[in-house]
C-alpha positions in Angstrom: -25.0 7.6 11.5 -22.9 4.7 10.4 -25.4 2.3 11.3 -28.0 4.0 9.3 -25.4 3.7 6.2 -25.1 0.0 7.0 -28.3 -0.9 7.1 -29.1 1.1 4.0 -26.7 -0.6 1.8 -27.3 -4.3 3.5 -31.5 -3.5 2.3 -29.5 -2.7 -1.4 -28.1 -5.7 -1.5 -31.2 -8.1 -0.5 -33.0 -6.4 -2.9 -30.4 -7.2 -5.6 -30.4 -10.6 -4.7 -33.6 -11.2 -4.7 -34.0 -9.8 -8.2 -31.0 -11.7 -9.6 -31.6 -14.9 -8.5 -34.0 -17.6 -10.1 -34.7 -18.9 -6.7 -34.5 -15.8 -4.6 -32.3 -16.6 -1.3 -31.9 -13.0 0.8 -28.1 -13.2 1.8 -28.2 -10.7 4.4 -24.5 -9.7 3.8 -22.7 -9.2 0.8 -18.8 -11.0 0.1 -15.5 -9.1 0.7 -12.0 -9.4 -2.1 -9.3 -7.0 -0.8 -6.8 -7.0 -3.8 -3.6 -6.1 -2.1 -0.2 -5.6 -4.4 2.9 -4.9 -3.3 4.9 -2.1 -4.2 2.0 -1.0 -6.2 2.1 2.7 -7.2 -1.2 4.3 -9.5 0.4 2.8 -12.3 -3.1 2.2 -13.8 -4.5 3.6 -17.2 -8.1 4.2 -16.4 -9.1 6.9 -14.0 -5.4 7.1 -12.8 -4.2 8.4 -16.2 -1.0 6.4 -16.5 -0.3 6.3 -19.9 2.5 4.5 -19.9 0.1 1.2 -18.2 -1.6 -1.8 -20.0 -4.3 -2.4 -17.0 -7.5 -3.5 -18.7 -8.7 -5.6 -15.8 -8.0 -3.2 -13.1 -9.4 -0.4 -15.5 -12.5 -2.3 -15.2 -12.6 -2.6 -11.3 -11.9 1.6 -11.7 -15.0 1.9 -13.7 -17.4 -0.5 -11.7 -16.4 1.4 -8.4 -14.7 4.5 -6.9 -11.1 5.5 -7.0 -9.8 7.9 -4.5 -7.2 10.0 -6.1 -4.9 11.2 -3.1 -5.0 7.9 -0.9 -1.8 7.3 1.3 0.0 5.0 3.4 1.1 5.9 6.7 4.6 4.0 6.0 6.2 2.9 2.9 8.0 -0.2 4.3 5.9 -3.2 3.7 5.1 -4.8 7.3 4.7 -1.7 9.2 2.1 -0.6 6.2 0.1 -3.8 6.0 -0.3 -4.4 10.1 -1.0 -0.4 9.9 -3.9 -0.9 7.2 -5.3 -4.0 8.8 -5.3 -3.0 12.7 -6.4 0.2 11.5 -3.5 1.8 13.5 -0.5 4.0 13.3 2.9 2.7 13.1 3.6 4.3 16.4 0.5 2.4 18.0 1.6 -0.8 16.7 4.8 0.1 17.4 6.3 -1.7 14.3 8.5 0.2 12.0 10.3 -2.6 11.1 9.7 -6.7 10.2 10.4 -7.9 13.7 7.8 -7.7 16.7 4.3 -9.2 16.5 1.8 -6.4 17.9 -0.5 -8.2 19.6 2.8 -8.9 22.3 4.4 -5.6 22.1 1.8 -3.3 21.9 -1.9 -4.4 22.5 -4.2 -7.4 21.1 -5.9 -5.2 18.5 -8.9 -6.4 16.3 -7.7 -6.5 13.1 -10.2 -6.3 9.7 -10.1 -9.5 8.9 -10.8 -10.6 12.5 -13.4 -8.1 12.6 -15.4 -10.0 9.8 -15.0 -13.5 11.3 -16.1 -12.3 14.8 -19.4 -10.9 12.4 -19.7 -14.5 11.1 -17.6 -14.2 7.7 -15.9 -17.1 6.6 -11.9 -15.6 6.2 -9.1 -16.9 4.2 -5.7 -15.1 3.7 -4.0 -16.2 -0.3 -0.5 -14.7 -0.6 0.7 -11.7 0.9 -1.4 -10.1 3.0 0.2 -9.5 6.3 3.9 -9.3 5.7 5.0 -13.0 6.7 7.0 -13.7 9.6 7.8 -12.3 12.8 5.5 -8.9 12.3 2.3 -11.2 12.0 3.5 -14.2 14.5 5.0 -16.6 11.6 0.9 -17.9 11.2 -0.3 -14.5 9.3 -1.8 -14.2 12.8 -3.9 -17.3 12.1 -6.2 -18.3 14.2 -7.6 -14.8 14.9 -7.5 -13.4 11.9 -8.2 -16.5 9.7 -10.9 -19.3 9.3 -8.0 -21.3 8.1 -4.6 -21.0 7.7 -3.1 -18.5 5.7 -2.0 -19.6 2.1 1.7 -19.3 0.9 2.4 -20.4 -2.3 4.7 -22.8 -2.9 7.5 -21.2 -5.3 7.7 -18.2 -3.1 11.3 -19.8 -1.3 12.5 -19.0 -4.8 11.8 -15.4 -4.9 15.0 -14.0 -3.8 16.9 -16.8 -5.1 19.6 -16.8 -8.1 17.0 -17.8 -10.5 17.4 -15.0 -12.8 19.4 -16.5 -16.8 22.7 -13.5 -16.6 22.0 -12.3 -20.3 26.2 -11.5 -20.5 27.3 -15.8 -19.6 24.0 -17.6 -19.0 24.9 -18.3 -15.7 21.6 -17.8 -12.9 21.9 -14.6 -11.0 20.0 -13.2 -8.3 18.7 -9.9 -10.5 17.0 -6.9 -10.4 15.9 -7.5 -13.7 14.6 -11.0 -13.9 12.3 -11.9 -17.2 11.5 -15.9 -17.0 10.0 -18.6 -18.7 7.3 -19.9 -15.5 7.9 -23.5 -16.8 11.4 -23.7 -16.8 11.5 -22.0 -13.1 11.7 -24.1 -10.0 8.4 -25.8 -9.6 7.4 -24.9 -13.1 5.2 -21.9 -12.1 5.7 -18.2 -10.3 3.8 -16.9 -6.9 1.5 -14.7 -7.7 0.3 -17.7 -10.2 -0.3 -19.7 -7.4 -2.4 -17.8 -5.5 -4.6 -16.6 -8.0 -5.3 -20.3 -8.7 -5.6 -21.1 -4.7 -8.0 -18.1 -4.7 -10.1 -19.7 -7.5 -9.7 -22.8 -5.5 -11.6 -21.0 -2.3 -14.1 -19.1 -4.2 -15.8 -22.7 -5.6 -16.0 -23.8 -2.0 -17.9 -21.0 -0.6 -21.3 -21.6 -1.8 -23.5 -19.4 -0.4 -21.5 -18.4 3.3 -20.5 -15.1 3.1 -16.2 -14.5 2.8 -13.9 -12.2 3.2 -11.1 -12.9 0.8 -7.8 -11.3 0.8 -5.5 -12.0 -1.8 -2.2 -10.3 -1.7 0.0 -10.3 -5.0 3.9 -10.5 -4.8 3.9 -8.3 -7.8 5.0 -5.4 -9.1 7.6 -5.9 -6.0 11.2 -6.3 -7.0 13.2 -8.6 -8.2 10.8 -8.5 -11.3 11.0 -12.2 -11.8 8.0 -12.1 -14.1 7.0 -14.0 -17.1 9.3 -12.7 -20.5 6.3 -12.3 -22.7 5.3 -9.2 -20.7 8.2 -7.1 -21.9 7.0 -7.3 -25.5 3.9 -5.3 -24.4 6.1 -2.8 -22.9 9.2 -1.6 -25.2 11.9 0.2 -23.9 11.4 2.9 -26.8 7.9 3.7 -25.0 9.9 5.0 -21.6 12.1 7.9 -21.4 14.4 9.3 -18.5 13.4 12.3 -16.3 13.8 15.8 -16.7 14.9 15.8 -12.9 16.1 12.4 -11.3 17.7 14.2 -8.9 17.5 14.9 -5.2 15.6 18.4 -4.3 17.5 21.3 -3.9 17.7 21.8 -0.3 16.7 18.2 0.7 18.1 17.5 4.2 20.2 14.0 3.6 17.9 12.3 6.2 15.3 12.3 4.0 17.4 10.5 1.3 16.6 6.7 0.3 19.8 4.7 -1.2 17.6 1.8 -2.3 20.4 -0.8 -0.4 17.6 -3.1 -1.8 18.0 -2.6 -5.4 21.6 -2.2 -4.8 22.2 -5.6 -3.4 20.9 -7.3 -6.9 23.4 -8.8 -9.0 22.8 -7.0 -12.2 23.1 -3.9 -10.8 26.6 -4.6 -8.9 27.7 -4.8 -12.0 27.2 -1.2 -12.8 29.2 0.1 -10.0 27.2 3.1 -8.9 28.5 4.7 -6.2 26.8 5.0 -2.6 25.1 6.7 -2.1 24.5 9.5 -4.2 25.6 8.0 -7.3 23.5 8.3 -10.6 22.3 4.7 -12.4 22.9 4.8 -16.1 20.1 5.7 -18.7 20.2 2.6 -20.3 19.6 1.3 -17.1 16.7 3.5 -16.1 15.0 2.5 -19.0 14.8 -0.9 -18.5 14.0 -0.7 -14.6 10.5 1.2 -15.9 10.2 -1.4 -18.7 10.2 -4.2 -16.3 8.3 -2.4 -13.6 5.4 -1.7 -16.0 5.8 -5.0 -17.4 5.0 -6.9 -13.7 1.8 -4.4 -13.1 0.6 -6.3 -17.1 1.3 -9.4 -15.4 -0.6 -8.9 -12.4 -3.4 -7.4 -14.0 -3.8 -10.2 -16.1 -4.0 -12.5 -12.9 -6.5 -10.1 -11.5 -8.8 -10.9 -14.4 -8.0 -14.4 -14.1 -9.6 -14.0 -10.8 -12.5 -11.8 -11.0 -14.1 -14.3 -13.8 -14.4 -16.7 -10.4 -15.9 -13.7 -8.2 -20.3 -13.1 -8.3 -19.6 -9.7 -8.5 -23.3 -8.5 -8.1 -23.0 -9.6 -4.2 -19.6 -8.9 -3.8 -17.4 -5.7 -2.3 -14.5 -5.2 -4.3 -11.3 -3.4 -2.6 -8.1 -2.6 -4.9 -5.1 -1.1 -2.8 -1.4 -1.4 -2.8 0.9 -1.7 0.3 2.9 1.6 -0.7 4.8 3.3 -4.0 7.9 2.8 -5.4 9.6 5.6 -7.5 10.8 5.4 -10.6 13.9 7.5 -10.8 12.0 10.4 -9.2 14.4 12.6 -6.9 17.0 10.2 -8.6 15.5 7.2 -6.3 14.4 3.9 -7.2 12.6 2.4 -4.5 10.2 3.2 -1.7 11.8 4.1 2.2 10.6 7.5 1.9 8.2 10.3 2.9 7.7 11.5 -0.7 4.0 11.6 -2.7 5.7 9.1 -4.8 6.3 6.4 -1.8 3.4 6.2 0.1 1.0 7.1 -2.5 -1.4 4.1 -3.6 -4.6 3.5 -5.6 -7.6 2.7 -3.9 -10.5 1.4 -5.6 -13.9 0.0 -3.9 -16.5 -1.4 -6.0 -19.7 -1.6 -4.3 -22.7 -3.2 -6.4 -25.5 -1.7 -4.0 -24.0 1.8 -5.1 -23.7 2.0 -8.5 -21.8 5.2 -9.6 -21.6 7.8 -12.3 -18.7 9.0 -14.1 -19.2 12.6 -12.9 -18.5 11.3 -9.3 -16.4 8.1 -9.5 -13.1 9.5 -8.5 -12.5 11.2 -5.4 -10.2 13.8 -4.9 -10.5 14.2 -1.1 -7.1 13.1 1.2 -7.3 10.0 2.7 -5.5 7.0 4.5 -5.1 3.7 4.3 -6.1 3.0 7.7 -9.8 4.4 6.9 -10.1 1.1 5.2 -10.8 -0.9 8.1 -13.9 1.2 9.2 -15.0 2.0 5.3 -15.6 -2.4 4.9 -17.0 -2.7 7.9 -19.9 0.3 7.2 -20.2 -1.1 3.8 -20.8 -4.7 4.7 -23.5 -3.5 7.2 -21.4 -4.6 10.1 -21.5 -2.9 13.5 -19.8 0.2 13.0 -16.2 0.4 14.5 -15.8 2.8 16.7 -12.8 6.2 16.9 -10.2 5.2 19.3 -9.2 7.6 21.9 -7.1 10.3 20.5 -4.8 10.3 23.7 -4.7 6.8 24.3 -5.1 4.5 20.9 -3.3 1.3 22.9 -6.1 0.5 25.4 -9.0 -0.6 23.5 -9.2 -3.9 21.8 -11.5 -2.6 18.8 -11.2 0.4 17.6 -9.6 2.4 14.8 -7.2 5.6 14.0 -9.3 6.1 10.7 -12.5 6.8 9.5 -15.3 5.7 7.5 -15.3 7.0 4.0 -18.5 5.8 3.2 -19.9 9.3 3.4 -17.4 10.1 0.6 -19.2 7.5 -1.7 -22.6 8.7 -1.0 -21.4 12.5 -2.0 -21.7 13.9 1.5 -18.2 14.6 3.2 -19.9 17.1 5.1 -20.2 14.8 8.2 -16.7 15.3 8.7 -16.4 19.3 9.3 -13.3 19.7 10.1 -10.9 20.4 7.8 -8.1 18.2 9.4 -10.0 15.5 8.5 -8.8 15.7 4.7 -4.9 15.3 6.0 -2.7 12.0 5.4 0.4 11.6 7.8 2.8 8.9 7.2 6.5 8.3 9.1 9.9 7.0 8.2 12.7 5.9 10.7 16.1 6.7 9.8 19.2 5.4 12.2 21.2 8.6 11.6 21.1 12.1 9.3 23.3 10.3 6.7 22.8 7.4 4.7 24.2 4.1 5.6 24.9 0.6 4.7 25.2 -0.7 8.3 23.3 0.0 9.8 20.4 -0.2 6.7 19.4 3.5 6.7 16.2 2.2 4.8 15.7 -0.2 6.5 16.6 0.2 10.4 15.9 -2.5 12.8 14.0 -0.9 16.0 17.1 -0.7 18.6 18.8 1.4 15.3 16.4 4.1 15.2 17.4 7.3 16.2 15.2 10.3 13.4 11.2 9.8 13.1 10.4 11.7 9.9 6.6 12.6 10.4 4.9 13.9 7.4 1.3 15.1 6.2 0.0 15.7 3.0 -3.0 17.9 2.7 -4.6 19.4 -0.4 -2.1 21.4 -1.2 1.2 21.1 0.8 3.3 18.0 1.8 5.4 19.0 5.2 7.7 16.6 7.3 9.6 17.1 10.1 12.8 15.0 10.8 12.7 15.0 14.7 14.3 12.4 17.1 12.8 9.8 18.3 14.1 7.1 21.3 13.3 3.5 20.7 13.4 2.7 24.2 10.4 4.2 25.0 8.8 5.9 21.6 9.4 9.3 22.5 9.9 12.4 20.2 11.5 14.9 21.0 10.3 18.4 18.9 13.2 20.2 20.2 15.8 18.2 18.1 14.7 18.9 14.6 17.4 17.3 11.8 15.4 18.6 8.7 12.3 20.2 7.1 10.6 19.7 4.0 7.9 21.7 2.6 6.0 20.8 -1.0 3.6 23.0 -2.5 1.5 20.7 -4.8 -0.2 23.8 -6.2 2.7 24.5 -8.3 4.9 21.6 -8.1 3.3 18.0 -7.6 6.5 16.3 -8.2 7.7 17.3 -5.1 10.8 19.0 -6.6 11.3 21.9 -4.7 12.0 22.2 -1.1 10.5 25.0 -0.1 11.1 25.0 3.3 13.8 27.8 3.9 11.3 30.5 1.7 10.3 33.3 4.3 7.1 34.3 2.6 6.1 30.5 3.4 6.9 30.9 7.1 3.4 31.5 8.7 2.3 28.6 6.4 5.4 26.1 7.4 4.9 26.9 11.7 1.6 26.1 11.1 2.0 22.6 9.5 4.4 22.3 11.9 2.0 22.9 14.6 -0.5 20.5 13.1 2.5 18.3 12.7 3.1 18.0 16.4 -0.2 18.1 18.1 -0.7 15.2 16.5 2.4 13.5 17.3 3.3 15.3 20.5 
């Protein structure tokens, strides 16, 4: 069935090229541009309805394509999420929950999304933070298997966490969370995402008629908020406010709490003397965090606009997403590191020239996963369909996916998936213990320290999470020991502020969701 859809889209692309070129030249495959942002919740004005966001260029991508209102990452940490998305497999299959192992050596020789396109004759290129740099991508961003040429990283990356922020109080250089700068006065006189944009534009000038798969990974709005000063002017502090509910939900198990240690470790935050792990941030600093986050979003939006001007959008599939979200005070948290919607929900926008959209079917409400991106892009490009992994043996096949193609949704035909359980997103997060700790780091535990895994499922209405015993030695789960549970009803509580796990009238729902989650992760 997917092959037919791919052939249909392929023929449409050929017609578009033939009708638009002065000297027609059949292009048998469309280009693909994948834009991955970092720690980017759906802070988008058009479609996603975030009125605080100033995102005219991303807005245009949304207007020209389809956007998924309920798309979710598989883990709210950079390396596990990116490896999961780019291999089309769950963190438990890739066996990566931290930053320190390479799946081809520790789990299986899995084909990646860019590798699949490369095998089909595409020129593939990685710019910026696509795979997480370091051990989790073999210190090469998985080159040469995934990419036709070595991955590009900006020369200014090395200063991303350096003391280059001018402290307002004394003028000294600090490692601050809030770090507005003048790019020309920074080391090497520029910033990483500016460099990445220029490299992507350079690459696009070299491709000619050769089909390409270009992945551009922007570092913002990831902390620190080292961004050009001018973007703060578009987001005055006065337009932000404190949240009515900026504390942990009633009945939240301690194991679920993210203590945002990466934020706490910044010099300007440490001056606040916020107690660990549940201390509240002063209101004026909360507002400034939100201001800087949204300024960072506008900054990267402008760079995306510059990139898109260099793209032939008549023959290019554009997909835009993020590795996970980021809390801006929801539940009293200021980071990711959890299974809340705000941590795992991401924007997912797909623009396909062969599929003109109508406003009444642009928004897709089905619950989907980042795992689904791999088979979806393969189908849209008319490549051979990516087969589904064996449910019981997902490690065994080199080329398969634990996701599913979303093309039926783009064609307004979700009936291909008749099982209502197809529209469930599964996420997970590890912990070293039941209470937040600095050592070991309970936000970013290394594999050897993981003792608990929080498995979470998001349906159209509910989010259910169970924190169960987990062995890092053999990757085994033990459902006989549950350290905490969470249940949120999005019909009455879309921000997940009420943990309903102890409500007796909901016992049947809780038991049903627990059984389904246990079936998925036995």
